[in-house]
Every structure is written in structure tokens, then in C-alpha cells.
C-alpha positions as CSV (number, residue, x, y, z in Angstrom):
1,M,9.0,21.6,9.1
2,V,6.5,20.0,6.8
3,E,4.9,21.9,4.0
4,K,1.1,21.8,3.6
5,C,-0.3,19.5,1.3
6,K,-1.3,20.8,-2.2
7,V,-2.9,17.6,-3.4
8,N,-6.1,16.2,-2.1
9,R,-6.5,17.4,1.6
10,S,-7.9,14.1,2.8
11,E,-4.7,12.5,2.0
12,C,-2.7,15.3,3.7
13,I,-0.5,14.5,6.4
14,K,-0.7,17.4,8.9
15,P,2.7,18.7,10.5
16,N,1.3,18.0,14.1
17,D,0.4,14.4,13.5
18,P,1.4,12.2,16.5
19,R,3.1,9.7,14.1
20,F,5.8,12.0,13.5
21,K,6.9,11.9,17.3
22,E,7.0,8.0,17.1
23,L,9.1,8.4,13.7
24,K,11.5,10.9,15.7
25,A,11.7,8.3,18.6
26,Y,12.6,5.7,16.3
27,I,15.2,7.9,14.5
28,D,16.8,8.8,17.7
29,S,17.1,5.0,18.6
30,V,19.2,4.3,15.5
31,R,20.6,7.6,14.6
32,D,24.1,6.2,15.3
33,Q,23.8,3.2,13.0
34,N,25.3,3.2,9.5
35,G,22.8,3.2,6.6
36,I,19.8,3.9,8.4
37,N,18.1,5.6,5.3
38,I,16.1,2.4,4.4
39,M,15.4,1.4,8.1
40,V,13.8,5.0,8.8
41,L,11.9,4.9,5.6
42,Q,10.5,1.4,6.4
43,E,9.5,2.6,9.9
44,A,7.8,5.7,8.4
45,Q,5.9,3.3,5.8
46,R,4.9,1.2,8.7
47,L,3.5,4.2,10.6
48,F,1.9,6.2,7.8
49,G,1.1,3.3,5.6
50,Y,3.0,5.0,2.6
51,V,6.0,7.6,2.4
52,P,4.7,10.6,0.7
53,L,7.1,13.5,-0.1
54,E,5.9,15.6,3.0
55,V,7.2,12.6,5.2
56,Q,10.3,12.3,3.1
57,K,10.9,16.2,3.6
58,W,10.4,15.8,7.3
59,I,12.9,12.8,7.6
60,S,15.4,14.7,5.4
61,L,15.2,17.6,8.3
62,E,15.2,15.3,11.0
63,L,18.3,13.3,9.7
64,D,20.1,16.4,8.5
65,T,22.5,14.5,6.6
66,V,20.3,13.1,3.8
67,S,18.6,14.9,0.9
68,V,15.1,14.5,0.0
69,G,16.4,13.6,-3.5
70,E,18.2,10.5,-2.0
71,L,15.2,9.6,0.1
72,Y,13.1,9.9,-3.1
73,G,15.6,7.7,-5.0
74,I,15.2,5.0,-2.4
75,T,11.4,5.0,-2.4
76,T,11.0,4.9,-6.2
77,F,13.6,2.5,-6.6
78,Y,12.3,-0.1,-4.2
79,S,9.1,-1.6,-4.8
80,Q,8.3,-2.1,-1.1
81,F,7.8,1.6,-0.7
82,N,4.4,3.4,-1.6
83,L,4.5,7.1,-2.5
84,K,0.7,7.3,-2.4
85,K,-1.8,6.0,0.1
86,Q,-2.8,2.5,-0.3
87,G,-6.1,0.6,0.3
88,K,-6.3,-2.1,2.9
89,H,-5.5,-4.7,0.3
90,K,-3.4,-4.6,-2.7
91,I,-4.5,-6.4,-5.8
92,S,-1.9,-7.1,-8.5
93,V,-2.8,-8.3,-11.8
94,C,0.1,-9.8,-13.8
95,L,0.2,-8.6,-17.3
96,G,3.3,-10.4,-18.2
97,T,3.4,-12.3,-21.7
98,A,2.1,-15.6,-20.3
99,C,-0.8,-14.0,-18.2
100,Y,-1.6,-11.5,-20.7
101,V,-2.1,-14.0,-23.8
102,K,-4.4,-16.4,-21.4
103,G,-6.7,-13.3,-20.7
104,A,-5.2,-11.0,-17.8
105,Q,-6.5,-8.0,-19.6
106,A,-10.0,-9.2,-19.2
107,I,-9.3,-9.8,-15.4
108,L,-8.0,-6.2,-14.9
109,E,-10.9,-4.6,-16.7
110,A,-13.5,-6.8,-14.6
111,L,-11.4,-5.5,-11.5
112,Q,-11.7,-2.1,-12.6
113,Q,-15.5,-2.2,-13.4
114,H,-16.3,-4.0,-10.2
115,L,-14.4,-1.7,-7.9
116,D,-15.0,1.4,-10.0
117,V,-11.2,2.3,-9.8
118,E,-8.4,2.8,-12.5
119,V,-5.1,1.1,-12.2
120,G,-3.0,2.8,-9.5
121,G,-6.1,3.9,-7.7
122,I,-7.9,3.1,-4.3
123,S,-11.5,1.8,-4.4
124,E,-13.8,4.3,-2.7
125,D,-14.2,2.3,0.3
126,G,-10.4,2.2,0.9
127,M,-10.3,-1.5,0.8
128,F,-8.3,-2.1,-2.4
129,T,-5.6,-0.5,-4.4
130,L,-5.5,-1.9,-8.0
131,E,-2.0,-2.4,-9.6
132,A,-0.9,-4.0,-12.9
133,T,2.4,-5.7,-12.8
134,R,4.7,-7.3,-15.3
135,C,5.4,-10.5,-13.8
136,L,4.6,-12.3,-10.6
137,G,6.7,-15.2,-11.3
138,C,3.7,-17.6,-11.8
139,C,3.8,-18.1,-15.3
140,S,2.6,-21.7,-15.3
141,L,-0.3,-20.7,-13.4
142,A,-1.6,-18.0,-15.8
143,P,-3.4,-15.9,-15.6
144,V,-2.7,-14.8,-12.3
145,M,-3.8,-12.2,-9.8
146,M,-2.6,-11.5,-6.2
147,I,-4.4,-10.0,-3.2
148,D,-1.6,-9.2,-0.7
149,N,0.1,-12.7,-0.5
150,D,-2.8,-14.8,-1.8
151,V,-2.2,-16.0,-5.3
152,Y,-5.5,-16.5,-7.5
153,A,-4.2,-18.8,-10.3
154,K,-5.7,-19.9,-13.7
155,L,-8.3,-17.3,-13.2
156,Y,-10.1,-17.8,-16.7
157,D,-13.6,-17.0,-15.6
158,T,-14.0,-13.0,-14.5
159,K,-17.3,-14.0,-12.8
160,E,-15.2,-15.4,-9.9
161,I,-13.9,-11.9,-9.1
162,P,-16.8,-10.6,-6.8
163,E,-16.7,-13.8,-4.8
164,I,-13.0,-13.7,-4.1
165,L,-13.2,-10.0,-3.2
166,D,-16.2,-10.7,-0.9
167,K,-13.8,-12.8,1.0
168,Y,-11.8,-9.8,1.9
169,Y,-15.1,-7.7,2.7
170,L,-16.1,-10.4,5.0
171,E,-12.8,-10.6,6.8
172,S,-12.8,-6.8,7.2
173,E,-16.2,-7.1,8.9
174,L,-15.1,-9.8,11.2
175,D,-12.1,-7.8,12.3
176,E,-14.4,-4.7,13.0
177,E,-16.7,-6.9,15.0
178,L,-13.9,-8.4,17.1
179,E,-12.3,-5.0,17.5
180,N,-15.6,-3.6,18.6
181,V,-16.1,-6.6,21.1
182,F,-12.6,-6.1,22.5
183,E,-13.0,-2.2,23.0
184,S,-16.3,-2.8,24.8
185,E,-14.6,-5.4,27.3
186,V,-11.8,-3.0,27.7
187,D,-14.2,-0.2,28.6
188,A,-16.3,-2.3,31.0
């Protein structure tokens, strides 16, 4: 079955995690289709939020015709897959030439300081994953950062960063409040 996690135990996906049952049901529903590897990995990422090695090993055993190496090759080739747990929101700071010469490094450093996180890491509250990218395709809008699908262009003043991030904290608080209201109505 799935090996025990040797890394950070809080990020470990246990072998009895109920999401494996959901993933098995999905695999069973597509098992006879050709080229299901990417579809299964996409479903695994939807369920777990990322596709760590222990999930890839489980998928390999379940599919029986795909090696862990092949699955790992797919997850490392396609940028849609995450091997590590991600924050609720993904921040991508463009460090391509146009953005870099217009001050993108200062944006990245301000985010690191404000969130107290390194590039590739998750903020302690689990809200943000911070990534440095080579190009976001918005060179005329440099310097650029993206949070999820939102583009923040011509970001010359790093003092804007706390205000931008606050928008996502506020949305998260509102989502939690709505969820609590919905749960209390369902329970009543």
C-alpha cells in the first residue's frame, strides 16, 4: 500500500485517507479508456490539492500498468501538477527580463518579508504559496505578479502589497462566515 511519510508528518497523507476511496472510484470509472494517466493525476490533484509521491505510488499500484517513474515524469513535466502542498492562493512573481529590470525582485522580497516565507514555500497561515516564474506573458505590463488568475500590473510600489493581500484574507473570512451560516441552517 502507501508508504509512511518520512517528511513533515503534518503534510503526510495517511493510507486510510478517505480520498483514496474517491480516487479508486474515479479510476474504476475510467479504467478502460486510453491514456488515463493524466486524467487520474488531475483527479488526484483535485482531491488532495497536490500529487505527492505517496499518492503517485498508490496510483501506480492501482493502475498496475504504470510505473511510479512514469507518473513522476508526468507530474514534473506539466506545470499544472504540484508535488508539494499548496497554499489556498498561489502568488507568482514574474522574474523575466522585462519584469526584472523594472523591479520585480523588490516585489518578491517584499512578499517574502510580508508573508515570512521563502520562494516555493507556504505562508504559516496556509493562505499563500509564493512562486517565482520566468515569464507570465505580460511583458508590456511589467513588473507583474499574479495571485491565482488575478494579474497585478505595473506594480512599482511595493507598499501596495499588504493591501492586495488583504483582499484575499477578507474573501477568505467572508467564505468562512458564509460556510458557518450555511452549516447552522442545515443543522437547524
